[in-house]
N, C-alpha and C positions, 0 to 999 in steps of 0.2 A: 294607625293610631289607637286601635286596641292593644297592639302590643305595648306602645308607650303607656297606656292607661294602667296596664297590667303591671307593666314594669315599675311605675312610679307609685302604684296602688293608690291612686287618687284622681280626681277630675273627671269631666264628663266629655263625652264626644258630641260637637254640634257639626252640623253640615248646612251650608246655604248651595247656592247654584255656583259659587266660584271654588270653594275648597270645603275641606274637612278640618275641624279643630278640635285639639284638646283643651277644655276651659277649665282651669284651676281657681277655685274662687276663695278657699280658705287659706287666710294670711299664715295660718300653721302649717298648711301643704307647702305653701310657696316657700317660707324661711327654712322648714326643715327638711324638704325633700328636693323642690325644684331648683333652688339656687344652690344648695351643695352639690346637686348633680352637675349643673354647670360650671361651677367654680372648679371642680375636678376634671371635666371635659370641656375645656374651653371653647367658645364659640369664636369661629375665624371670621376676620374682616372686620368691616364697619358695625356689623350688628353687635360685636363685643361692646362697643361703647353705648349703645342703646341697653344691653344688657346690664352694663355697671350702673346706667341712671336708675333703670328697673328696680336693681337690688338696694341702691341707697335708699329709694322711696319706700321699698317693703321693710327695710330696716327701720326707717323713720317711722312708719306705721304700726311696726312691732313693738317699738319703745313708746308708743303714744304721743310722741312729739309732734306728729300732725296735728294734734288736738290743742297745741298750745301756739300763741302768737308768734313765740320766738322760732318754733319750729317751722310754722309755714313760712316765717321771712328768711330763715337760713335757707331753705329749699329753693324758693323763688331766686333769691341771690345769685345761687350757683347756676338755675337754669338761665338767668338773664346774662350771666356771665358768659357762659358756653354760646347763647344766641349770639350776643356782641361779637364773640371771636369768630363765631360763622359767617356773621355779616361782614366784618373787616375781612376775612378770609377770601370771601366772593368779590369784594369790592378790589381787592389787590389782583385777584386772579384776571377779572375783568379789564382792570386799567393795563395790567401787562399785555392780554391779548389784543386790546385795541392799541397800545404802542407798536406791537408786533406788526399788526395789520397796517398802520400808517408807514411803519418803515419799508414792508413789503412795497406797499404801492409807490413808495417814492422810489424804490429801487427799480421797480417796474417801468416807470416814467424815464429814467435815465437811459 
């Protein structure tokens, strides 16, 4: 963590019983140092989606749009669409698994 802190030149190191963290609280450090770093060196896997959400919120805050009703509504609408998509995906997946299980049981009976 000290190496990351020195590389970025920002943040504080915090530790609890489970892990050690690099905590960056300044919005300017996030938008000028951390986000550009991870834009250049992309995060692999599902965490990249989380990073994109984090980045959009940071830019929203940097532009002060989070202080307006329109800015908040826009962000909430985006999140609700994502949550709705994830719920629909889970429902479709569970329905498929259920159909597969029923088909397997019928085949086993025959």
